Legacy VTK file of the C-alpha trace (Angstrom):
# vtk DataFile Version 3.0
C-alpha trace
ASCII
DATASET POLYDATA
POINTS 86 float
0.000 0.000 0.000
2.746 2.451 0.953
4.687 1.593 -2.174
1.623 2.390 -4.292
1.118 5.749 -2.545
4.801 6.589 -2.897
4.727 5.911 -6.650
1.764 8.203 -7.334
3.130 11.418 -5.842
2.481 14.341 -8.188
5.491 16.114 -9.598
5.951 18.868 -12.119
4.953 22.522 -12.394
1.510 22.046 -10.742
2.816 20.237 -7.632
2.304 22.192 -4.398
-0.046 24.862 -5.703
-3.208 25.671 -3.797
-6.584 24.796 -5.235
-9.833 26.797 -5.064
-11.100 24.171 -2.638
-8.432 25.265 -0.124
-9.644 28.853 -0.369
-13.212 27.673 0.241
-12.152 25.778 3.365
-10.309 28.828 4.701
-13.322 31.085 4.072
-15.665 28.635 5.825
-13.339 28.474 8.849
-13.096 32.271 8.925
-16.895 32.650 8.786
-17.275 30.108 11.611
-14.762 32.001 13.732
-16.582 35.308 13.184
-19.907 33.723 14.154
-18.410 32.196 17.296
-16.897 35.524 18.382
-20.218 37.329 17.855
-22.043 34.678 19.881
-19.487 34.891 22.681
-19.823 38.688 22.811
-23.623 38.390 23.143
-23.217 36.019 26.076
-20.590 38.212 27.751
-22.856 41.262 27.540
-25.489 39.356 29.524
-23.170 38.806 32.490
-23.461 41.072 35.534
-20.811 43.720 36.197
-19.742 41.996 39.409
-20.415 38.664 41.032
-20.411 40.086 44.552
-23.491 39.018 46.506
-26.044 41.759 47.207
-26.725 40.604 50.760
-23.734 38.628 52.067
-24.401 36.323 54.934
-22.489 37.029 58.182
-20.337 33.913 57.846
-19.593 34.455 54.162
-16.693 36.849 54.786
-14.578 34.035 56.198
-15.216 31.773 53.221
-14.537 34.128 50.322
-11.234 33.503 48.612
-10.194 30.670 50.870
-10.099 26.963 50.544
-12.600 24.963 52.566
-11.164 24.305 56.007
-8.396 26.914 55.734
-10.099 29.202 58.277
-11.458 27.827 61.495
-15.101 28.646 62.257
-15.699 31.570 64.594
-16.338 31.026 68.251
-19.377 32.504 70.004
-17.722 35.899 70.649
-16.930 36.558 66.952
-13.192 35.760 67.016
-11.735 32.851 65.081
-10.839 29.775 67.082
-7.184 29.104 67.685
-5.710 26.569 65.233
-5.333 23.076 66.570
-1.734 21.900 67.078
-0.621 19.157 64.706
LINES 1 87
86 0 1 2 3 4 5 6 7 8 9 10 11 12 13 14 15 16 17 18 19 20 21 22 23 24 25 26 27 28 29 30 31 32 33 34 35 36 37 38 39 40 41 42 43 44 45 46 47 48 49 50 51 52 53 54 55 56 57 58 59 60 61 62 63 64 65 66 67 68 69 70 71 72 73 74 75 76 77 78 79 80 81 82 83 84 85
């Protein structure tokens, strides 16, 4: 099979030139890219300016920007509990 494919390689003055089909493929890909960018812009315009909550819960301030378990829960007087020794 490989020998057959190797024997039928085109050579001569027309070898390596682009065909109109290649231009068509490029234009289709370009049109698809433009449509995808327009769709993405429509979706981005629908997003809110900020994702900050309007009414944050009292315990939410300790959880924002931290990994779960990185901050100990608050004790009854509003101060964080001391970390447990390892």
